[in-house]
Every structure is written in structure tokens, then in C-alpha cells.
N, C-alpha and C positions, 0 to 999 in steps of 0.2 A: 317173287319168290320169298317166302318167309324163311329166314336163316336162323336156326337155333342149333345148339350142340347138346349132346347127351353123354352121360357117364353112368355106369352102374357100379354100385358098391358091392363088396363081397357078400353082404347080407341080402342082396337082391333088390335093394332100393334103386329106382330109376331117378336120375337127376337130369332135368332139362333146363337149359339156360338160353334165354332170348334177350340179348343186349339191345337196349334202346337208350342212346345217349342224349335224346331230345328232352329228357326229363331228369330232375335231380332225385326222383323217387324210385322206389323199387317195390315189387310185389313178390310175395312168397305164397305159393299155392300148394297145398298137400291134398292129393286126391287118393282116397282109399277106395279100392275096388270092392265095395260092399254097399248094398242097398236093400230095399225091402224085399227084393227077390231072394235074398239069402236067409230070410227069417223062417222060423217054424210056424206052421199054420195056427198053433195055439199060443204063440208068443210073437205076434206081429207088432210093428211099431218100434222095434229095438234100434234099427239104424237111425231113425229120427230121434229116439231117446238119447243116443250117443251124440247127436248133433248138439245137445244141451250138456250132457255129462262132460264132454271134452273141454268145456269152458269152466268147469267147476273145480279146477285145480288138478295138478299132476303130482307125481311122487315127490318131487323136490321143489315145486313152485306152487304155493298155495293159492295165488291169485294170478290167473293168466292175463287178464286185461290190464292190470295196473302198470306193470313195467312197459307194456306196449304203448299205452297212452302217454306215459312219461317220456317216451322216446319219439312222440309225435306220430304214432301210428294208429291204425284202426283195423278191425277185423270182422269177419262174419262167416257164415257157413250155409250150406243147403244140402238137402238130401233128395235123391231121386230113387226110382226103382232099381237103378243099376250102380249107383255110386254115392259116396258122401264126400263133399268138397269143402275144405277149410282154406280161407284165403285172408291175407292181410296186406296192407300197404303201409309203407313207412319211408322216411328219408333213407336213401341208399347208403349213407354213411353208417346207419344203424342196422344194416341187414343181418349182422351176426346175431343180434338179439332175436330175430325171427327164427334162425336155425336153433338157437338155444331153447326157445319156448316150444317149438314144434317137436323137436327131438325128445324133450322130456315127457311130453304127453303121449308120444308114440311108445316110449319106454314103458310107462305105466301111469295110470290115473290114480287120483286120491280116492280109492275105493273105501267108502264108509257108509254105514246105514243112514247117517244124517245127510250126507250129500245125495245119496240115491233118493231119499224121501223128498228132499227139496226139489230136485230136477223132475222126479216123477210127478209131483204136484203141478209143476210148471207145464209139463206136457199134457197132463189131464185137463188143465184149464184151457190150454190151446186147442185141444180136441173139442171141448165143449164150445168154445168161441167160434172156431173155424168151421165146425161140422154140424153140431147140434143146434146152435143158436144163430146161425147165419143163413139168410135166404139162399136156397139152391146149394147149401153146403154139403149135402149128401149125394150130389149128382154122380161124382166119380165112384163113390161106394157102389151105387146102383148099377152104373154102366159097366164097371169092371166085373162085378159079380155076375152080370148077365153075359158078358162077352167071353169070359174065361171060365173054364170048368176045372182045369187041373194045374195050369201054370200059376206061379206065385204072383203074377201081375193081377191076379183076381182081387187083391186088396191094395189100397192106396198106401203111400209112404207113411202117413200118420198112424196107420194101423187099422185093423179090421174092427176091433172091439176095444172099448176103453178098459175093460177088465184085464186085457193082456198086459198092459203097463201097470195097472193098479196092483196086480198080483205078482209082478216080477220080483224075484229074490236077488239078493246081492250076489249069490253064487252063480245064478243064471247070467247076470250082467257081466260079471268078471269072465265067465267062460266065453261069452260072445266077443268081448274085447280081445282076449288072447287068441281067439280063433281067426279074427279078421283084421285087426288093427296092427299090422305088422309091416316091416320094411319090404318083405317079399310080396306084399299085396298092396303096394302104394307107389305113387310117383310124386316127386317134388319138382315144381316148376318155379324158376326164378326169372323175373323179367324186370326191365328198367335199366337204370344206370349202374350196371354191374359188369364184372369181367368173369368169363367162364372159369378160368383157372382158379381164381379166388373163391368162386362158389363151390367148385369141386373140392377145394381144400377145406372149406368150412363144412361141407357135407361129410367128408371123411372124419373131421374132428368131432362133430356133434352127432351125426346119425350113424357113423360107423360102429360105435359100441352097442347100438341097439341090436339085440339078437334076432337072427332069422327065426321065424316060427313055423316054417314048412307048411304054409297054407295050402290046403288041398280042398278044392270046392267040389262038392258032389254035383253030378249032372242034373240039370233041372228037367222036370217032366215036360215033354213036348206037347203043346196045345194041339189037340186034333182039329182038323178042318171043320169049320161050322157048316152044317148041311141043312139047316132049317132056320127060317126067320124067327126071331125072338122079340117079344114085346112085353112091356110092363107099364102099368099106369099107377101113379101115386098122386096123392093130394096133400098139399102142404100150405102153410100160411105164407104165401108169396104174392107179390103184386101182380104178376103176369103169368099166364100159361106159357110153358116152354116145351120145345120139342128137340130131342137129341137122337141122332143116328150115329152109331159106332160101327165101323167096318174094319175087319181084320186087314192088315197091310203087311208090307215087307219089312224084314229085319234091317237094322242100321247098316250092316256091312254089305248090303246088296245095292245094285243100281236102282232097283225099283223103289227103294226108300226115298231117293231124291226125286224121282218122277212123281211120287205121291206128294211130296212136299210142294212141288211146283203146281200140282193139281189144286191143292188147297189155296194157293195164291191166285190162281185163275178164278177160282170160285168166290173167294171172299177177302181179297187183300185190297182194301181201299174202297172209296165210293164209286169207282168206275168198274169194280168187279162184277161178275155175272150175277151172283146171288143178291148183292145189294141193289143193283139196278133193277132186277126183275121182281124180287120179293118185297123190297122196302119202298123203292121209288115208284115203280110202275103199278104193281098189283096191290100195294099197301096191305100185304098179308102179315108182315113181320115189322116190329119196331126196331129190331136189331137182328143180325144174322152173322154167323162166323163159320169158318172151317179151318181145321188145324190138325196136326199130327201129334201123337203123344210123345214122340221122340225117344222111344225105348230102344234098347240094344237088340233084344229079341223081337220077333214080329209083334208090332204094337197096333195102335188103333188110329184110324183116320176118322175124325169126328166132324159132323155138320150139326150145328146147333143154332137155335134162335128163339127169341121171345115173340110170341104172337101178338098181333094187334087185337084190340078188344072186339069181341063178337065173332072172331074167326075160328071156325071149327078145326080141330086137329086133323081130321081127314082131308079137309080142303088144303091146309098147309102142307100136309104130307105129300099129296098128289103134285102140288106145285114144285116142291123140292125135287121129287123124283123126275119130273119133266126136265129139269135142268141137268140132273145127273145123267139121264138117258141121252140128252143132247150131246154131252161130252163123249158118250160111247158111240154115237152114230155119225158125228160130224167132225172133220178135222178142224182143229183150232186154227184160226187165221194166223199167219206169220207175224203180223203186227202185234197181235195180242200176246203171243208167246215171247216176243222180243221185249215187250213192256215188262213182263215178269222177270226176264233175265237181266234187264237193265237195273231193275230194283235190287235184285239179289247181288249183282256185281257192285252196286253202290254201297250196300250194307257191308259187303265183304271188305271193301277198301276202307270204309270208315271205321270198322272194328279194329283195324290194324293201327289206328292212331292212338289208342289208349293202351298203355302198358299193362294195366290190370285186366282189361278185356282179353289181351293176348295170353296172359297167364292162365286165365280160366278156360279159354278156348283150347289151348294146348293140353291142359289137364283133362278136359272132357274127352278130347279125341284120343288121348293116351289110354283112357279107360275103354274106349271102343275097340282099340286094337293097334293104335300107333299114332302119335302126334304128327307123323310125316304126312298123314292124310290131309292136313291143312293145305298142302300145296297141290292137291288133286281135286279138292272139292269143287272149285269154280269151274274147272274144265268139264266135270261131270254135268253140272247144271247147264252149262252153255251148249253141251252136245245133245241135250234132250230134244227130240223131234216131235212135231205134231202127231206123227203116227204112233210114237211111243205113248204119248199122253192118251190117245184114243184107245189103244190096246190095254193099257194099264187100267184105265177107267172101266173098260168092259169087264176086266177081271175082278176089280174091287167092288164096283157098285152093282152087286147082285142082291136081291132080297134074301137069299139063303145065307148071305155073308153079313147080314145086318142085324144089329140089336137096336130096337127103337124104344126110347123112354119118353113116355107122355107125362110131363110134370105139370100138374094142374093146380089151380088155386082152390082153396077150401071156400 
């Protein structure tokens, strides 16, 4: 049982504290419930832009990193489709410094044309490096655009087009901040060698004065069911031909999400997995193969992907993969095979609890889904999945009309 306590400030900010006295360190994680899903179609990449802007100085603190480094701490952040997460670790005796830093940038950033220009250029260069100049860098652009027609998951977190960031104005950026970066749209998780009452006192002291912004999110368009097979072929300067299958799957708050997660482990987790044994070792059709879920809150994607061995045709590889997917639909998975997957998941779950920073990030991510209390139910859901559920879910997911196929060929 993961034991943590929570407190809510009058401005709506949720405070979660997970004491862990096995370490002299502490972590402070601020999760904002805003991601690429909350962007306008003509101004994508804003959530990721803020991942950089938030380190460019706040209203009263011109340099975010310097005081943290002087206190023996470090920090980082990441953006997803559904949230933006900022986290730091530092000696527990200096935890108040974290409250001071994070509350000031929640209050207001140092908005200036100079700072925006600097961070805009950083993001544009990252866009070029990660997407335009990296082999297979545009795969998720292509997959999402194929799989989604109306839902904002149809663009990746870095943005749909580089011009959206290049043309962003200071007024647009400020409006995005005051719309989403607010105490009533965030959660603060503190873990490590800390006392809950002291954390709640510090939260009231530093975050309490930050005004509520009455964040109201507009309902997102619901993606219609895919009813026909979609296929796209592109040619790029890459070393190997690659094949990608993207299937629509269940939302994060449903049981089906966890069944799909287990299916990807059955298919491609480790050298003993089905796809690796059949596609790489036995038939020599792929040099590498994988299966994973996108991890989105709304209905996301289950992906099967692999790089083909030389001289293997796309059609040959496609048929071989579908044979394995169809086998999951037609045959009950042996108990020993599903138990191996469950044992791996249980081991990872236990090991993740040994690190105070991991716990802060996990609690923050689950709070964004709908409540950090889910952490104590996750493992029981995985352990209760049956071979029959895996077969039925595979039959529902692995249908040609639910599939978007990307053939990524060498020039």
C-alpha cells in the first residue's frame, strides 16, 4: 500500500505528500493539467514551448536554475499530450527553496520579447533536430495524422508545423499561460524526507497567494470510430525499411487500457516475446520489432513497429505480423506466458517504489489521469487480467478497419 496524504488550498491547488525517510533527499513535482491536446490547431506546440519558457525566469526570480544548483538540487521537465510535468530533487533541508521557485513561476513568468525569442529559437532548433534531421523523426507526425481525424491527438507534442511556434506572439503566449498554468489546474507532489504538515504549511505560505484562475476546459471533439483500413507509404533517407501499425485502443480510465498494455508485453517485451521469437529469430524478417501503447488519457494508439531485414518485402512482413496478431485473437494465451508478463509488471511496480523521485512523478501522472489513489489499484487490475480478456480485447483491437499502416521506405 502506497501511503500518501493530500491537502487542497483555497485556490484549488492539490498538494500530495509521500514521506520516505530512507533518503536525505526530497523531490517536488508540479504537474499542470495541460498538454498538446489543449492547443489550437493553428498554434500547436505551445505546451512544449512552455516547457522551455518556464525555465527562462519568473516575475521575481530572473534565473530559475542558479538558486537550485547552489542548494544542491537539479530539475527537468517533460510534456505529453495530456500534461506538462516539472520536477526537481534537492536535499530535504532545502525543500522550501523548491516551494519558492515553483510558486513564483506559477504566479507569472518573465514575459518579454527577448525571452520569447530566445526560447522560440531553442524549440525551433529542437524541432529541426528531432524531427526534420533525425532518421524516422517524422513517424509520429505521419501516424497521428493518419489515425486521428478530429481529436487534437492528431499532432505530436512538439507541434504540427514549425511555423506555429515561429509566428507565436507574446500576447498569444501570455494568454495560454494565464488560461492553463494556474493553481486550480495543477497538483504539487512532494516526496522524500519530508513531513506532511510542514509541506502543507509551506504550500499555504508560497502557493496560497497565487490567485485561482477559474480554468474551464472546452470539451474535446470525440474521435469517430475508424471504419476503413488506412495506409501511407513514404520514402526517406534512412538505413532500413520500417513498418508501423497503429490501432485505436481504450482510454486510460478503462480496464481495457491495461489489457492492451499487457498485450504489447506479450507481443514484444524481451527476447522471449512472441514477435521477437517469430519475426527476428525464426523467420529473420525483422532486425528489430516492438509493440507499445501511446499512454494517452483519451483513447490512444497501440503500435506495432519494426525495421525490416534487407531484401524483405513490406507485404511479406505485413502478413507475418498479422499472423501473430490473429493468433492472439484465435487462441487463449497459456497461463505460464501471462504469468511471466504479470511477474515482470509486479517487479517493475515494486522497484519503482524504491526511488523517491520516481514516486513523485508517478503520483503526479496519475493525479492528472483522475486521482493519484489509482496507484494502489493498478497492480490488482493487471494481476486480474485473464487469458479470455486478452483474446477478446485482441479481437476487438486487431482489425484491419481499425488499423493505420505506415510503410517507411529507404530512398
